[in-house]
C-alpha positions as CSV (number, residue, x, y, z in Angstrom):
1,M,-2.8,-8.2,-15.4
2,T,-4.2,-8.9,-18.5
3,T,-5.7,-5.7,-20.7
4,K,-9.4,-6.2,-21.3
5,N,-11.3,-4.1,-23.7
6,V,-14.7,-2.6,-22.6
7,S,-16.7,-1.2,-25.3
8,V,-17.7,2.6,-24.4
9,R,-21.2,3.6,-25.8
10,G,-20.8,6.8,-27.8
11,R,-17.1,6.5,-28.3
12,P,-15.5,4.7,-31.3
13,R,-12.3,4.1,-29.4
14,Q,-11.9,0.8,-26.9
15,F,-11.8,1.1,-23.1
16,D,-8.0,0.3,-21.7
17,L,-9.0,-1.3,-18.3
18,D,-5.3,-1.2,-17.5
19,R,-4.7,2.2,-18.3
20,A,-8.1,3.4,-16.6
21,L,-6.9,1.6,-13.2
22,A,-3.8,3.1,-13.4
23,S,-5.1,6.6,-13.8
24,A,-7.8,6.1,-10.8
25,Q,-4.9,4.8,-8.5
26,Q,-3.0,7.8,-8.9
27,L,-6.0,10.1,-8.6
28,F,-7.4,8.1,-5.6
29,H,-3.6,8.1,-4.0
30,E,-3.1,11.6,-4.7
31,K,-6.2,13.1,-3.3
32,G,-7.6,10.2,-0.7
33,Y,-10.6,8.2,-1.7
34,D,-13.4,10.6,0.0
35,A,-12.0,13.4,-2.1
36,V,-12.2,11.8,-5.5
37,S,-15.8,11.9,-6.8
38,V,-17.4,9.3,-9.6
39,A,-17.5,13.0,-11.8
40,D,-13.8,13.2,-11.1
41,L,-13.5,9.4,-12.0
42,T,-15.6,9.6,-15.3
43,R,-13.6,12.7,-16.3
44,T,-10.2,11.2,-15.9
45,L,-11.3,7.9,-17.4
46,G,-12.6,9.5,-20.5
47,I,-16.1,7.6,-19.7
48,N,-19.5,8.3,-19.3
49,P,-21.5,7.7,-15.7
50,P,-23.3,4.8,-17.2
51,S,-20.1,2.8,-19.0
52,F,-18.0,3.6,-15.7
53,Y,-21.1,2.0,-13.3
54,A,-21.5,-0.3,-16.0
55,A,-17.7,-1.6,-15.8
56,F,-17.1,-1.2,-12.3
57,G,-20.4,-1.0,-10.1
58,S,-19.5,1.9,-8.4
59,K,-16.7,3.9,-6.8
60,S,-15.7,1.6,-4.1
61,G,-15.8,-1.6,-6.7
62,L,-13.3,0.4,-8.7
63,Y,-11.3,1.3,-5.4
64,A,-11.5,-2.3,-4.7
65,R,-9.7,-3.1,-8.4
66,V,-7.0,-0.2,-7.8
67,L,-6.3,-1.6,-4.5
68,D,-5.5,-5.1,-6.5
69,R,-3.3,-3.0,-8.6
70,Y,-1.6,-1.2,-5.9
71,A,-0.7,-4.7,-4.0
72,A,0.6,-5.8,-7.3
73,T,2.8,-2.6,-8.4
74,G,3.1,0.2,-5.7
75,A,3.0,-1.5,-2.3
76,V,6.1,-2.7,-0.4
77,P,7.2,-6.1,-1.3
78,L,6.9,-7.7,1.8
79,Q,7.4,-11.4,0.7
80,A,10.2,-10.6,-1.6
81,I,12.3,-8.6,1.7
82,L,11.1,-11.1,4.3
83,Q,12.1,-14.1,2.5
84,A,15.7,-13.2,1.8
85,D,18.2,-15.3,3.2
86,Q,19.6,-12.6,5.8
87,P,19.3,-11.9,9.3
88,L,15.5,-11.2,10.2
89,A,16.7,-8.0,11.9
90,V,18.0,-6.8,8.6
91,S,15.2,-7.8,6.8
92,L,12.4,-5.7,8.9
93,G,14.8,-2.8,8.7
94,E,14.8,-2.9,5.0
95,V,10.7,-3.2,4.9
96,L,11.0,0.1,6.8
97,V,13.7,2.0,4.7
98,Q,11.9,0.5,1.3
99,A,8.3,1.8,2.8
100,A,10.1,5.0,3.7
101,R,11.0,5.4,0.3
102,M,8.2,4.1,-1.7
103,Y,5.9,6.7,0.7
104,A,7.8,9.8,-0.4
105,A,8.5,8.5,-4.1
106,D,6.0,10.1,-6.0
107,A,5.6,14.1,-4.5
108,A,1.8,14.0,-5.7
109,A,0.9,10.9,-4.3
110,T,2.4,10.5,-0.9
111,G,2.1,7.7,1.8
112,C,0.6,4.5,1.5
113,M,-2.8,4.3,-0.1
114,V,-4.0,0.9,1.5
115,L,-3.4,2.9,5.0
116,E,-4.8,6.2,4.1
117,G,-7.7,4.0,2.6
118,T,-8.5,2.6,6.1
119,R,-9.5,5.9,7.5
120,C,-11.8,6.8,4.6
121,N,-15.5,7.4,5.3
122,D,-17.0,4.7,3.0
123,Q,-17.5,1.6,4.7
124,E,-17.2,-0.9,2.0
125,A,-14.1,1.1,0.8
126,R,-12.4,1.3,4.3
127,E,-13.2,-2.7,4.8
128,A,-11.5,-3.2,1.6
129,A,-8.4,-1.6,2.5
130,A,-8.4,-3.0,5.6
131,G,-8.5,-6.5,4.5
132,F,-4.9,-5.5,2.5
133,H,-3.7,-4.2,5.8
134,V,-4.4,-7.0,8.0
135,A,-2.9,-9.0,5.2
136,A,0.3,-7.1,5.3
137,Q,0.4,-7.2,8.9
138,D,-0.3,-11.0,9.3
139,T,2.9,-11.2,6.4
140,I,5.2,-9.4,8.7
141,R,4.0,-11.4,12.0
142,Q,4.3,-15.3,10.4
143,A,7.8,-14.2,9.0
144,I,8.8,-13.0,12.7
145,A,7.2,-16.3,14.2
146,E,8.6,-18.7,12.1
147,R,12.2,-17.8,13.7
148,Y,11.2,-15.5,16.9
149,P,7.7,-16.7,17.9
150,L,7.5,-15.2,21.2
151,E,8.7,-11.6,19.4
152,A,6.0,-12.0,16.9
153,D,3.1,-10.3,18.3
154,R,5.0,-7.0,19.7
155,L,7.4,-6.6,16.8
156,A,4.6,-7.0,14.5
157,D,3.2,-4.3,16.0
158,F,6.1,-2.3,15.9
159,V,6.8,-2.6,12.5
160,S,3.2,-2.2,11.5
161,T,3.3,1.3,13.8
162,A,5.9,2.3,12.3
163,M,5.2,2.1,8.7
164,A,2.0,4.0,9.7
165,G,3.6,6.5,10.8
166,L,5.7,6.7,8.1
167,S,3.0,6.9,5.8
168,A,1.2,9.9,7.7
169,S,4.8,12.1,8.2
170,A,5.1,11.5,4.1
171,R,1.5,12.7,3.7
172,H,2.5,15.5,5.8
173,G,5.1,16.5,3.4
174,Q,8.6,15.4,5.2
175,S,11.3,14.8,3.5
176,L,12.6,11.7,1.9
177,E,15.8,12.2,4.4
178,R,13.8,12.4,7.1
179,L,11.9,9.7,6.6
180,V,14.6,7.1,5.7
181,A,16.4,8.6,9.0
182,T,13.5,7.4,11.1
183,A,13.2,4.2,9.4
184,R,16.7,3.5,9.9
185,L,16.0,4.6,13.8
186,A,13.6,2.1,13.8
187,G,15.9,-0.7,12.2
188,M,18.3,-0.4,14.7
189,A,15.5,-0.4,17.6
190,I,14.4,-3.7,16.1
191,A,18.2,-5.1,16.3
192,Q,18.2,-4.5,20.1
193,V,15.6,-6.9,20.3
194,L,16.9,-9.4,17.5
195,P,20.4,-8.8,17.4
196,A,22.2,-11.1,14.8
197,G,23.6,-14.6,15.8
198,S,20.6,-14.6,18.8
199,P,18.9,-17.6,19.4
200,G,16.4,-18.6,16.1
201,T,16.9,-20.2,12.7
202,D,19.1,-16.6,11.8
């Protein structure tokens, strides 16, 4: 991601877009979209409201930019895990364990920001988050379908539901150890459906 310098009226310094997006991401992740006001954002970013609207258009506009950044820097790396040269059951279990670890990595910003965003009250922000969520679901489903087409829908649903549960549990303060234990148990269930050496390309 490149850094764009935006002139901010009334301030001698330049506005670092990358730093602003990182700060906004932390704020949205910590408090949730609905609990963050434009006043919170302008104070955190160190700009005035006219400059904020000139740079991002709206709160939901900034949130969409933040989601792009989160997908690139803070989300579970689905493609890398699912394309690894290993049995699919192992990869899916690793997705869940990685999700558990990432959702609890920052005690002040727990859970998945995308999943939490799909429940916010702002329609534009909710739709933006839902777009990322659907894309992640499709990535998981496609990876399963390539090896086990008959299992793709139900296993993708299971993994997505497990990830949503892990995110919610992390937001509610569940410990890393318990989250990882749950993820591993879910991985064991997947292995029962897709045991090593079963028909497919594994």
